[in-house]
N, C-alpha and C positions, 0 to 999 in steps of 0.2 A: 199355626202361626208361621208366616213366611220368614225365610232366612234374612236377617238384617245384615246388610253389607256395610262394613266399616271402611271408610276411605280416608287414607292419609295422603297429604300433599307434600311434595318436596321439590326443591329448586336446583338440585344437583344430581349427579349420577352415583353418589356415594351409596354403596351397597347394591347397586343395580347390575344385574348380569344379563347377557343376551337371552338366556332361557326365560327371563321375566318379561320379554318383549314379543311374545308370540300372539298371533291372531289379528294383527293390524293390517292396514292397506287392503281391506276387503273390497272386492270389485275392481281393483286396479288391474290394468292389462298386464303389467309386469310388477307384481308386488315385491317390495323390498324384503330381503332376508332380515332376520333379527340382528345379524352382525352389521349390516348396512344401516339399519335403524339406529343401532347404538352409535355408530359413527356420525349419523345426522344429528343426534342429540348432543354428542360430544363436541361437534364443530359449531353448534349454534351458540349465539351470544347469551341468550336467556332461554331457559326451559322451565316448565312446571310439569311434574308427573303426578298422576293420581294412582295410588296403589291400594288394592284391596288387602287389608291387613289379615283377613281370614285365609286368603290363598297366597299371599305374598307375590302377587302378579300385578304388573303395570296394566291398568285398565283404561287409561287415557293419558294424553300428552298434548302439549302445545310447544311450538318452537318460535323463536324470534331471532332475526338477524338485524343488527344495528350498527350504525357508525359510532355509537357511543356518545354522540353530541346532540344530534337533532332528530335523526330519522330512525324508524324501526319498521320492519316488515314481518308479518306473521305468515309464514308459508304453510305451516301444518298445524292442524288441530284435529284430533281424532279420539273418539271414545269407542271402546269395543261394543258391538251391537247389543250384547246381553246387558250392558250397563246404560243403555240409552234411557232417557226420561227420568233421570235421577239428579239432574242439574249439575252433573260433573263437568260438562262442557262449559257451562256458564261460570262455574267456580274456577276452572282453569284460566279462562279469559280474565276474570276479575283479579286473580292472583298475578297473572303476567302483567296486566296493566299497572298494578301496584309496583312491580319491579322496575318498570320503565317510566314511571311518572316524572322522573328527573329530566327526561329528554325534552328539549324545547323544539316544538315544531311551529314557529311563528309564521 
């Protein structure tokens, strides 16, 4: 029987350390360090993190920058390659859109 991965989602950096943010930015010419990744998450207006509860490692994330009134921009969405095809990316987007549904873009 294959190992079942249990994914927990959160919208803050509570309990997150830089050591939990490894393996991202695959294929980037200049990948960010986990320290820079943490700062990106910290400085974003909205985030959602996907955490594998069996490894206590962040396996996916999405960030959003917003004016808080009308507009929002999603600059980053990434799921670790070994976690692809598990609908984690779709769930990250769904949860982020729920956070920003109050924004009016008429």
